[in-house]
N, C-alpha and C positions, 0 to 999 in steps of 0.2 A: 898715204895712208894705212899700207898694209905694213911699212916699218915701224911706224909710231904705234900700233896695234900690237906689234913684237913687243916692242919696250914695256907696255902696258900690261902685258901678259905676265913677263915677267916682275915687273914692278908688284903687281897683286897679288903674287905667288910670294914674294917677298914679305909681303906684309902680314900672307895668311888670312885665313877665313873659318869663319865656324857657320854651321846651317841652322839657325833656329827656325823653329815653324811659328810664322806670328800668326798673331790673332788682334780684333779690333776692329774698331770703325775707320770710315776715310772720310774726311770733311773736305770741302774746298773743288768735289769732281764738277769740272765746268759744264757747259750746257751741251756738249756732243756726248757727255758721258749715257749710259746705257741703264734703265734702272732694271732691266732683267738679266744684268749680269754680274758675276763680281767682280770687285773694283781692286787692281792694284795700283797704289799711289807710290810716284817716287817724286820726292823732293830734293831740289839740287840746285846750288848755286856759284857752280865752279869751283869749289872748295870744297864741296862736302855733299855727300848723298844718302839718303834714308829712304827705308822701304818700309809701306806701309798696307796693311790690308788683310780682309781674310784669303787667305792662300790657300785655292782650290785647283785640282785640273779640270780643263775644259775652257769653255771662250771666258776671256776676261778683257775688262774694260782698262787699259793702262793708261792713267790719269799721270801726266805731269804740270809739276809746279815748280816753274823756274824762276827766282828772284834773282837780283842784279840785274848787271849789264854784258856777264860775260857768254860767249856761246856754249851751247854742251850738247853733248850726243849720246846720248843714257843708249847702254843696250845688255840685252839680258842674254847670257850665256848660259846655257843647262850643261852642266858634267854628265855624262855618260855614265850609266849605274856600275859602281863600283870603284870609280877614278875618285879619288881624296883629293882636298884643296892644293894639297901639297907638289899634286903633279903638273899644277898648274905652270911650276919652274918649267919643266921639259916641255910643254906645251910653246912655253915664249923660245925657249931654246930651239926647237925645231922648227919653228915660224922663221927666227930670225938667221938660222943656218941654211934656208932655203930663200934667201933675198925676200923676206918678208911676205912670203906666199901662204895667204891666210888657209889655204886647203890643209894644210898639216894640222892644223887645230883639231883635224876630225876623231884623230884616236881618242881624244880627250873630249870633246864635246861640241857643241852647237852655239852658234849665235842665232838665237832663233827671233829676234826684236831687235828694231835699230832703227833709231829716229831722230830727227835734227830740231826739236822744237825752241821756238823762240819765249820771249820772256814774257812770264804769266800762265794761264792755264789751259793745257790742251789734251785731246786723249787720241787715240788708236786704240783698235782691236785686234789682240792674237788668240792661238789657243794655246794653254800651256799645259806640258805632260808632266805626272808625278815627278819628283825629283830634286836635287840639291842645284841650286842656280847662283850667280854671281852679277849681281846689275853693278855697270862700271862708264864711269862718264868719260867717252874716247877722248873729248875736248879738251879736257882737264891739263893743265900744265903739271909738269915734273914726271919723272919717273914711276911715281905709286901716286895714282889719281884717286880721286872718292871711288870707293867700292862697298858694297853691302853684299852679304850672303844671305839666301834663305831659303826656304825649303816648300815644294809647293806639294801636298799632299792629295791623297785621291779623293773626289769628290763622290758620293754615292747618287747623284744625281747631275753628271757636269753640263752645264749651260753651253748650249749652241750658239754660233755665232749668225748673225742677223743675215739675209742673202744682199751681196753687193748690187751696185748698181751698175757696176761695170768690172772687169778684171783686166790687168796687167800683169803678162807672164816674162819671165826670162831665162830663157834656155841656151843650151851650148850652142850657136853663139848669136842670138837674134832675141829680137821681142816679139811679142803675139799678144793679142787683145783688140781693143779699143783702141779708135785711132780719135774720137771725141770723148772727153769728159762733159760734165756739167758742174759748174760753180755750185760746191754744198753737197755734191752725189758722194754717196759711202763709194769708194773703189778698195778691190784687193788689189796689192801688188804682192806677188810671187815666185819663187826661184823653184822651177820644175828642171832644172840641170842637173848634172852630175857634181858639178863645182861651183864655188861661191859665187853669187852676183851681188851687184848693186843696182837700184833704179836711181841715177839722178836726173833731173830735168835739168835743160839749160833754155830759160826763154828768150827768143828771137824777135826781131821785127816783122818779119812776115816771111811767107812760104820761101820765097827766094832766097832769104838768109840761111831759113834752115836746111834748104837743097845745098848750099856754098859751108856750111858749117858742116853736114853730114860725109861732104866729100875731103873737109880738111880732115877730119874725125878719120875716115877710113883711109888716109895717107900717113895717119900718125905725127900730123904738124899740130904739136902741143903748144908751141908760141903763137901761133894765127887763130888758134879755134879760141881761146877763150874771148878773144877782143870782138867777138861774134856775139856773143852772149849778153843779154840785158838785167836777166836774173839767175839763179841757180837754185833752185828748190828741188832739197833728196826727200823723195816720195818714199824711199827703201835704201839706208846703208846696207854695208854688207850682210847678206845673209846666206845660211847654209843653205844646202839643197833639204828641200822639203817645205821650208820654213814658208810663214806668210804674215803678212798684218795688213788691216782694214782702216781706211782712214777719209775723214772727210774733205774734198776737194777745196781749199780755200784759196789757192792761188788768182792771182789776176789774169781773166779771159785772155786768150792770145794764142800765138802760136810756140810750141815747145817742142825740142827735139829730146829723146829719151837717150841715155847713155848709162854704159857700165865702163869704167876707166879700170876695172882693176886690171890685173897682166898676168896672161899663161906662165909656164915653168919657162918658157925660151925668152921670157920678160915683153911680149908684145902685149899692149893694152887689148883688151876684149874689143875695143871701138874698131882696131883694125881686121878684125874678124867677120864684121856684120854686125856689132852690138849698138846700134841706133835706129832711131823709131822717131819719126815724126807724125804729133797728135797736135788737136787744138782743145782747148777748153774754152765750153761757151758757157753763157748765160742760161 
């Protein structure tokens, strides 16, 4: 995934970007949307991506409207203050020069939101700071993926996020937080580490399989480990330090292993350093 993002960053830079301040209403915000928060709408089909909504700082409900059968993974990348869109090419070169290490994006900006929605309408929540952003579909094919630039303005009274029922935290190098999540529960997934982390779920048949999978991940056995998985929900894609998002749990009740499969500078996956955690999703 890291090398793929490096290619995408470079592709977006070549395409260029301008930063309009978007205004207007959003239609089709699904049942999970919150009427007390502004809505940012991402419409995508694997070939195109558009952004709409009244964009202002503070809590926001990000509604994704996905059509077609292609897998999508929209991210929101916030450029650091004073960094122009043209610097995205330098960001891509820096990541590529360091074997796809996404931490080399830090001088240019942050990945503040990353989800993998299915077809239809879904939503998740986050907080946006004022600034210039680029929305990118990481899952799209080609060197220049669908993307859109937009500007978030300062709100006079920024909205606040609702309190989640549980929190899962990624740090360097472990997961903390709830071990039991409830179907339909609002859960916060956050990166409190100093480097980028993701929160990947791997569904397994039972606790014994979770124990076996954890051992394989710790040993770095990427050939046998995936064979134990029955599903692979991504609760949060790669997030920059300090970023977080909230979403309602819709996965099938059962046993899951959380994992961060990003790599350190010496090439080791974070799972080899202890970034796995068994959780249960219950009704």
